[in-house]
C-alpha positions in Angstrom: -5.7 218.7 -67.5 -2.7 220.3 -69.3 -0.8 223.1 -67.9 -0.4 226.1 -70.3 2.5 228.5 -70.3 0.1 231.1 -68.9 -0.8 229.0 -65.9 2.8 227.9 -65.4 3.9 231.4 -64.4 1.9 231.0 -61.2 3.4 227.6 -60.2 6.3 227.2 -57.8 9.7 226.7 -59.5 12.9 224.8 -58.9 16.2 226.5 -59.9 18.8 224.3 -61.5 22.3 225.8 -61.2 24.8 224.3 -63.7 28.5 224.4 -62.7 30.0 221.9 -65.1 31.0 218.3 -64.3 29.6 215.1 -65.7 25.9 215.6 -64.9 25.6 219.3 -65.4 24.1 219.3 -68.9 21.1 221.6 -68.9 17.8 220.6 -70.5 17.5 221.1 -74.2 14.5 223.3 -73.5 15.1 225.3 -70.3 11.5 226.5 -70.2 10.2 223.2 -68.7 7.3 224.0 -66.5 8.2 224.3 -62.9 11.9 224.5 -63.6 14.4 227.3 -64.6 18.0 226.9 -65.3 21.0 229.1 -64.7 24.5 228.1 -66.0 27.0 229.7 -63.7 30.1 228.0 -65.0 31.4 225.1 -67.0 34.4 223.9 -65.1 35.8 220.7 -63.6 34.7 220.7 -60.0 38.3 220.5 -58.8 38.7 224.0 -60.2 35.9 225.4 -58.1 37.1 228.7 -56.6 36.0 230.8 -53.6 34.6 233.5 -55.9 32.5 230.8 -57.7 31.3 229.4 -54.4 30.3 232.9 -53.4 28.2 233.2 -56.6 26.6 229.8 -55.9 25.7 230.9 -52.3 24.3 234.2 -53.5 22.3 232.5 -56.2 20.8 230.0 -53.7 20.0 232.7 -51.2 18.3 234.8 -53.9 16.3 231.9 -55.2 15.2 230.8 -51.7 14.2 234.4 -50.9 11.8 234.3 -53.8 8.4 232.8 -52.8 8.0 231.3 -56.3 11.2 229.2 -55.9 10.7 226.1 -53.7 14.0 224.5 -54.2 17.5 224.6 -55.8 19.5 221.8 -57.5 23.2 222.4 -58.0 24.9 220.2 -60.7 28.6 219.8 -60.6 31.2 217.1 -60.2 32.0 215.4 -56.9 35.5 216.8 -56.3 34.2 219.8 -54.4 30.8 218.7 -53.3 31.6 219.2 -49.6 33.0 222.7 -50.1 29.9 223.7 -52.2 27.6 222.3 -49.4 29.4 224.2 -46.7 29.5 227.4 -48.8 25.7 227.2 -49.4 25.1 226.5 -45.8 27.1 229.5 -44.7 25.6 231.7 -47.4 21.9 230.7 -47.1 21.9 229.8 -43.4 18.5 228.8 -42.0 16.9 229.3 -45.4 18.2 225.8 -46.4 16.2 222.7 -46.0 18.5 219.8 -47.0 
């Protein structure tokens, strides 16, 4: 059974937030079924600022508040991975399931 674009709009989605870093390349076709992409920045992760961490947290909270979105993947380098995790935890609180 193939999934058509019409049927795909009713399927749960995973948000992929691109922040830069080595693995942050977004798919050539961001309309892959079940996935949607949002590029928030294109920076080296050591340059991750508090305002960008706030944007990440707000984006995660907004996505997890939408019943169509079942998960979030954040792609960025490893220099600030702990800070991004803490920021998401503080922003999204008990909405997170890590």
